[in-house]
C-alpha positions in Angstrom: 76.9 107.5 98.8 80.6 107.9 98.3 82.6 110.8 99.5 86.0 111.7 98.1 88.9 113.8 99.0 90.8 114.3 96.1 91.6 116.8 93.2 88.8 115.4 91.2 85.8 113.3 92.2 84.9 109.9 90.2 81.6 109.3 88.7 78.8 108.7 90.9 80.4 110.5 93.8 80.5 113.4 95.9 83.9 115.6 96.2 84.1 116.8 99.7 87.5 118.5 99.6 90.9 118.0 99.1 93.4 115.8 100.9 94.5 118.7 102.7 90.9 119.2 104.3 91.1 115.7 105.5 91.6 116.5 109.4 88.6 119.1 109.2 86.5 116.3 107.4 86.7 113.5 109.3 85.5 114.9 112.5 82.3 116.0 111.2 81.3 112.5 109.2 80.9 108.7 110.5 82.9 106.6 108.3 83.4 102.8 108.5 85.1 102.0 105.3 87.7 103.8 103.3 89.5 103.3 100.1 92.8 104.9 99.4 94.5 105.2 95.9 98.0 106.5 95.6 100.5 106.6 92.8 102.2 103.1 92.4 105.4 104.2 93.8 103.6 104.9 96.8 101.3 102.1 96.7 102.9 99.9 99.7 102.8 102.5 102.4 99.4 103.9 103.7 99.1 107.7 103.9 98.8 109.7 107.4 95.5 110.7 106.3 94.7 106.4 105.9 96.6 105.7 109.2 94.3 108.6 110.9 91.3 106.4 109.9 92.8 103.0 111.1 93.3 104.8 114.5 89.8 105.3 114.5 88.7 101.8 113.6 88.0 102.5 109.9 88.7 99.6 107.4 91.3 101.0 104.8 91.6 99.6 101.4 94.2 99.8 98.7 93.9 101.9 95.7 91.0 101.1 93.3 90.5 102.0 89.5 89.2 104.7 88.3 89.8 106.8 91.5 92.2 109.4 90.7 95.3 109.1 93.0 96.2 110.2 95.3 92.6 110.1 96.9 90.7 108.5 100.1 87.2 107.6 99.2 84.9 107.2 102.5 81.8 105.4 102.8 79.7 107.0 105.6 78.2 104.4 108.1 77.7 103.1 111.8 80.3 103.2 114.2 80.5 99.3 114.7 83.8 98.4 113.6 85.2 101.2 115.5 83.7 99.6 118.7 84.6 96.0 117.9 88.1 97.0 117.2 88.6 98.9 120.4 87.1 95.5 122.3 90.0 93.7 119.9 92.4 95.7 121.3 91.6 95.4 125.0 91.4 91.5 124.5 94.9 91.9 123.1 96.1 93.9 126.2 94.4 91.3 128.7 95.7 88.1 126.7 99.2 89.7 126.8 99.3 90.6 130.4 97.9 87.5 131.5 100.4 85.5 129.3 103.7 87.4 130.3 102.5 87.4 134.1 101.2 83.5 134.4 103.2 81.9 131.6 106.7 83.5 132.9 108.2 80.1 134.2 107.6 78.4 130.5 109.3 82.0 129.4 112.3 80.9 131.9 112.5 77.4 130.9 112.6 78.3 127.0 115.3 80.9 127.7 117.5 78.4 129.4 117.1 75.9 126.8 118.0 78.3 124.0 121.0 79.4 126.0 122.6 76.2 126.7 121.7 74.5 123.2 124.1 76.9 120.9 126.2 79.8 121.3 124.2 83.1 120.6 121.5 85.4 122.2 118.5 83.9 123.7 116.3 86.4 121.8 116.0 87.2 118.2 114.6 90.5 116.7 113.4 90.4 113.1 112.5 93.4 111.2 108.8 93.2 109.7 106.3 95.7 108.3 103.3 96.3 110.5 100.0 98.2 110.7 99.5 100.6 108.0 103.1 100.2 106.9 104.9 101.0 109.8 108.1 98.8 110.8 108.6 97.3 113.9 111.0 94.4 115.7 109.2 91.1 116.1 110.7 89.4 119.0 111.2 85.3 118.8 113.3 83.1 121.1 116.0 82.2 118.8 115.8 78.7 116.9 118.3 79.3 114.5 122.4 78.8 114.4 123.9 81.8 114.4 125.5 81.5 110.6 121.8 80.6 109.4 122.4 82.3 105.9 125.2 80.1 105.2 123.4 76.8 106.3 120.7 77.9 103.7 122.6 78.7 101.1 124.5 75.5 101.2 121.3 73.5 101.5 119.7 74.9 98.8 122.6 74.7 96.4 122.7 71.1 96.8 119.0 70.6 97.1 117.1 71.7 93.9 113.5 70.6 95.4 114.2 72.5 98.4 115.0 75.6 96.3 111.7 75.0 94.3 110.0 75.3 97.9 111.6 77.9 99.0 110.8 80.0 96.1 107.5 78.9 96.1 106.3 79.3 100.0 109.1 81.2 101.3 109.3 78.6 103.8 110.7 75.1 104.3 109.4 72.3 106.0 113.0 70.8 106.7 115.0 73.9 107.7 118.8 73.6 107.7 119.2 76.7 109.8 116.9 75.4 112.7 118.5 74.1 115.7 117.3 70.7 117.5 116.2 72.7 120.5 114.8 75.3 117.7 112.7 72.5 116.3 111.4 71.4 119.4 110.3 75.3 120.1 108.7 75.4 116.7 106.8 72.2 116.9 105.0 73.6 119.7 105.0 77.5 118.6 107.0 78.2 122.0 109.4 80.4 120.0 106.4 83.0 119.4 106.2 83.6 123.2 107.9 86.8 123.2 105.7 88.3 120.8 103.1 88.8 123.6 105.5 91.8 124.2 104.7 93.0 120.9 100.9 92.5 121.5 101.1 94.5 124.6 103.1 97.6 122.8 100.2 97.7 120.3 102.4 96.3 117.3 100.7 93.3 117.2 97.1 91.5 117.9 96.3 88.1 119.1 94.7 87.2 115.6 95.8 88.9 112.5 97.8 88.5 109.2 101.0 87.3 109.2 103.5 89.4 110.1 105.3 90.2 106.5 108.8 91.1 105.8 109.7 94.0 103.5 110.7 92.1 100.4 107.1 90.8 100.3 105.9 94.2 100.6 107.7 95.4 98.0 107.0 92.3 95.4 103.3 92.7 96.4 102.9 96.2 97.2 99.3 96.8 95.9 97.9 93.4 97.8 99.8 94.1 100.8 98.0 97.6 101.4 94.9 95.5 102.4 96.7 93.3 104.4 98.4 96.2 106.4 95.1 97.8 107.4 95.4 95.5 110.4 97.5 94.7 112.9 99.6 91.4 112.2 98.8 88.4 114.5 100.5 86.0 116.6 98.1 83.6 114.9 95.6 83.8 112.1 93.6 82.3 109.2 96.8 81.5 107.3 98.3 80.0 110.3 95.2 77.6 110.7 94.8 76.6 107.3 98.2 74.9 106.6 101.2 77.3 107.0 104.0 76.2 104.9 101.9 73.7 102.8 100.2 76.6 101.3 101.6 78.9 98.3 102.6 82.1 98.7 99.8 83.7 96.7 97.3 81.6 98.1 98.6 82.8 101.5 98.2 86.2 100.4 94.4 85.7 99.3 93.9 84.3 103.0 95.1 87.3 104.6 93.4 89.7 102.5 89.9 87.5 102.9 90.6 87.9 106.7 91.0 92.0 106.6 88.2 92.3 104.2 85.5 90.1 106.3 87.2 90.4 109.9 84.8 90.3 112.8 85.2 89.3 116.3 83.5 85.8 115.9 86.1 85.0 113.5 88.9 85.8 116.0 87.3 83.6 118.4 87.0 80.7 115.7 90.9 81.2 114.8 91.9 80.9 118.6 90.1 77.8 119.0 91.7 76.1 116.2 
């Protein structure tokens, strides 16, 4: 049976109350999946009620017609997903602590290489949109020149094929902004080592959707509501399926597939790749 929290219940459902009754309702009902419908202008960010569900291990989907907006629709079920997500978080913490402690010599070596190779800071913080639409700073070893934007603009202006690739994939196979040391770090994904700190803080996971930028969320608001229902990952289905060779729309489809069909076994399979 489907229960709704909204001003009006759709067909074949039971209206349980208004969105204001949410905090009293969820404590009495076992829920494993939810669909939230919001006005179009609010579609890119989950409501506080939906974020509460995420904290309980509930899968939250984006709005689906003909559910009236705003609404939160709940499917009562078992608590297996909440337990699995708690185990996923425990594995994230253990993995991040292991990496930060035992890979510290590698962290130091990468930091020295970045510092001596080109002017600028060792670390680079990039604003990203994370779990439930909450912004966070993603940390990486700096791999680009300080005037990276100017490098890219000149390169795209003189290279139509590269411009087409950038517009299609939002990435370049040959990126003029990247330093020689940066290319080495990226080749072996060493630039992403500082993200273990993001994982320890709970902003990311070992496996999950690719951390997205705000312009992507703004352009594909409804689609990203599904993707943002899980923590972004250090690796994920998109990364193991071709990275920059994949069209952006295909990447988005893969991310949605990962979230809607998520289970721990898939995470293990992705990490083994």
